[in-house]
C-alpha positions in Angstrom: -26.9 -16.3 17.4 -23.4 -17.3 18.4 -22.2 -13.9 17.4 -24.8 -11.9 19.1 -24.2 -13.6 22.2 -20.4 -12.0 22.5 -21.6 -8.4 22.6 -22.9 -8.7 25.5 -20.0 -10.9 26.9 -17.8 -7.9 25.8 -20.0 -5.2 27.6 -19.6 -7.2 30.8 -15.9 -7.6 30.4 -14.9 -4.0 29.3 -17.1 -3.0 32.4 -15.1 -5.3 34.7 -11.7 -5.4 33.4 -11.0 -1.9 32.1 -7.4 -1.5 30.7 -5.0 -1.3 33.1 -2.5 1.6 33.7 -0.4 0.9 31.4 2.9 1.0 29.9 1.9 3.7 26.9 0.9 6.1 29.6 1.7 7.6 32.9 -2.0 8.7 33.3 -3.2 5.1 32.9 -6.9 5.0 31.4 -6.8 9.0 30.4 -5.4 7.9 27.4 -8.9 6.4 26.6 -11.2 8.9 28.0 -11.0 7.5 31.1 -11.3 3.6 30.2 -15.3 3.8 28.8 -16.0 2.0 25.8 -18.5 3.9 23.7 -18.6 1.6 20.9 -18.3 -1.9 19.5 -17.6 -2.4 15.6 -18.8 -5.2 13.8 -18.0 -5.7 10.4 -20.7 -8.2 8.2 -21.2 -9.2 4.6 -24.9 -7.9 4.2 -25.6 -4.4 6.1 -29.4 -4.6 6.1 -29.6 -8.8 6.7 -27.6 -7.8 9.7 -29.3 -5.5 10.6 -32.7 -6.9 10.9 -30.7 -9.8 13.1 -29.6 -7.1 15.4 -33.0 -5.3 15.6 -35.1 -8.8 15.9 -32.2 -9.6 19.1 -32.3 -6.7 20.7 -35.9 -5.8 20.6 -35.7 -2.6 19.0 -36.0 -0.5 15.3 -33.8 -1.3 12.9 -31.8 2.1 11.7 -31.2 3.3 8.5 -27.9 2.7 6.9 -25.8 5.2 5.7 -22.3 5.2 3.1 -19.6 6.9 4.2 -17.5 9.7 2.3 -15.7 9.6 -0.4 -11.9 10.0 -0.2 -11.7 13.8 -1.7 -13.8 14.3 1.7 -12.9 11.5 4.3 -9.6 12.0 3.8 -8.8 7.9 4.3 -5.7 6.1 4.7 -5.1 2.7 5.4 -1.5 1.7 6.4 -0.3 4.6 5.3 -2.0 5.2 1.4 -4.9 6.9 0.6 -7.7 5.0 -0.5 -11.1 5.0 -1.5 -13.1 2.8 1.0 -16.1 3.3 2.0 -18.5 1.3 4.3 -22.3 0.9 5.2 -22.6 1.5 8.8 -25.7 0.8 11.1 -25.5 2.1 14.6 -27.8 0.5 17.8 -27.5 3.2 20.2 -28.1 1.2 23.4 -28.2 2.7 27.2 -24.6 2.2 27.8 -23.0 1.5 24.7 -23.2 1.9 20.7 -23.1 -1.1 18.5 -21.9 -0.2 14.9 -22.3 -2.7 12.0 -20.3 -2.2 8.9 -20.4 -3.3 5.8 -17.4 -2.4 3.7 -17.3 -1.5 0.1 -14.7 0.6 -2.4 -11.1 0.3 -1.6 -9.0 -1.9 0.5 -9.9 -0.9 4.0 -8.9 -2.4 7.7 -12.7 -3.5 7.8 -12.5 -5.0 4.3 -9.3 -7.1 5.3 -11.2 -8.2 8.4 -13.5 -9.9 6.6 -11.7 -11.5 3.5 -9.3 -12.9 6.4 -11.3 -13.5 9.8 -14.7 -13.8 8.0 -18.0 -11.4 10.4 -17.6 -11.0 13.7 -16.3 -7.9 16.3 -13.4 -5.8 14.3 -12.9 -2.8 17.1 -14.0 -1.0 19.5 -13.7 2.6 20.3 -13.0 4.9 22.9 -13.9 9.2 22.4 -10.7 11.0 23.2 -9.2 14.7 22.8 -5.9 15.3 21.2 -5.7 12.3 18.6 -2.0 12.7 17.6 -0.8 12.7 21.1 -3.0 9.9 21.8 -1.6 8.2 18.6 2.1 8.8 19.4 1.6 7.1 23.1 0.1 4.6 21.7 2.6 3.4 18.8 5.6 4.2 21.2 3.9 1.4 23.4 3.4 -1.4 20.5 0.6 -0.7 18.6 0.5 0.7 15.0 -1.4 2.8 13.0 -3.9 0.8 10.6 -6.4 3.6 9.4 -7.2 6.8 9.7 -10.1 9.5 8.4 -12.5 12.1 8.7 -16.4 11.9 9.0 -18.6 14.7 9.6 -18.4 16.6 13.1 -14.7 14.6 13.8 -12.0 12.9 12.8 -11.3 8.6 13.6 -7.7 6.1 13.9 -7.6 2.7 14.2 -4.7 1.2 15.9 -3.9 -2.8 15.8 -3.7 -4.3 19.0 -3.6 -7.5 17.9 -0.6 -8.7 19.4 -1.1 -6.8 22.5 -4.8 -7.3 23.3 -6.5 -9.4 20.8 -8.4 -6.7 18.7 -8.8 -3.7 16.8 -8.7 -0.3 18.6 -10.8 3.2 17.1 -9.9 6.4 18.7 -13.1 8.8 18.1 -12.3 12.6 18.7 -15.5 14.8 17.9 -14.9 18.4 17.4 -16.7 21.3 18.6 -18.3 24.0 16.2 -15.6 26.2 16.6 -12.6 23.3 15.8 -14.3 22.0 13.0 -14.7 25.7 11.2 -11.2 25.7 11.4 -10.4 22.6 9.9 -12.7 23.3 7.1 -10.6 26.7 6.1 -7.4 24.5 6.4 -8.8 21.8 4.0 -9.8 24.5 1.3 -6.9 25.7 -1.0 -6.9 29.1 -1.6 -7.4 29.9 -5.1 -11.0 28.2 -4.5 -11.8 30.1 -1.3 -15.2 32.1 -2.0 -16.3 31.9 1.6 -14.9 31.6 4.9 -16.1 30.9 8.5 -15.3 34.2 10.9 -16.1 34.1 14.2 -17.3 37.5 15.3 -17.1 39.0 18.9 -17.7 42.1 18.4 -21.0 43.6 16.3 -18.7 46.1 15.6 -15.9 44.6 13.1 -15.6 46.4 10.2 -16.4 44.3 7.3 -15.5 46.6 4.6 -12.0 45.7 6.3 -12.5 42.0 6.0 -14.5 42.5 2.2 -11.1 44.1 1.5 -8.7 41.3 3.2 -10.1 38.5 2.1 -11.3 39.4 -1.5 -15.2 38.6 -0.1 -18.7 40.3 -0.8 -20.3 41.9 2.1 -23.1 39.1 1.5 -20.8 36.5 1.7 -20.2 37.6 5.3 -23.4 38.6 6.6 -25.1 35.3 5.0 -22.4 32.8 6.6 -24.3 32.4 9.4 -27.2 30.3 7.5 -24.4 28.5 5.1 -22.0 27.4 8.1 -24.9 26.6 10.4 -23.1 27.3 13.4 -24.3 30.2 15.9 -21.9 33.3 16.2 -20.0 32.2 13.0 -20.1 34.2 9.8 
């Protein structure tokens, strides 16, 4: 119960005392998407047990947990090394913030390290940002180190170690729009394995035969792409 009571305290704390101007950016809170904490991450031993406890405490339905992607899709890197770390995640979407429960499984990760060293508890707070690479550079220059990074469907994340300065880990979340996601997917596919590529057309008069010859694709690959990719205006 003590762990559950920490959550409303953190919500209140960060709403009253957001990160002040800092030494990491001339724009102050702009680096953190305006300074609004969007998520609190809690590492747990048992996702089912913890989800039930939070659901009862918050008097809401228990969410279904899911398993994160394997390393071949998530491209997870922990302390500079690729890792097959995965996690069971459950999200409680509240009106002003999201509580994320995390049960680590698989290889080495910041989640597993935290659980092994400190036990269950609050692992991080998260901010939604833009321009991940630039933000990581600014935070690194400010004395924070990159702990872990990876991809998820529709975006990517980085955990920055703020333990020595802030007493906790910061997570940066960057969600892609549809065009950015399509571009990222193309970059991840080796040329020798390309048999479908999403292309955004700005005119219906585009010469598909020219595209077919250029990419070595069947016309069907182009015309059916809209349904395959699920991206309006991209096929």
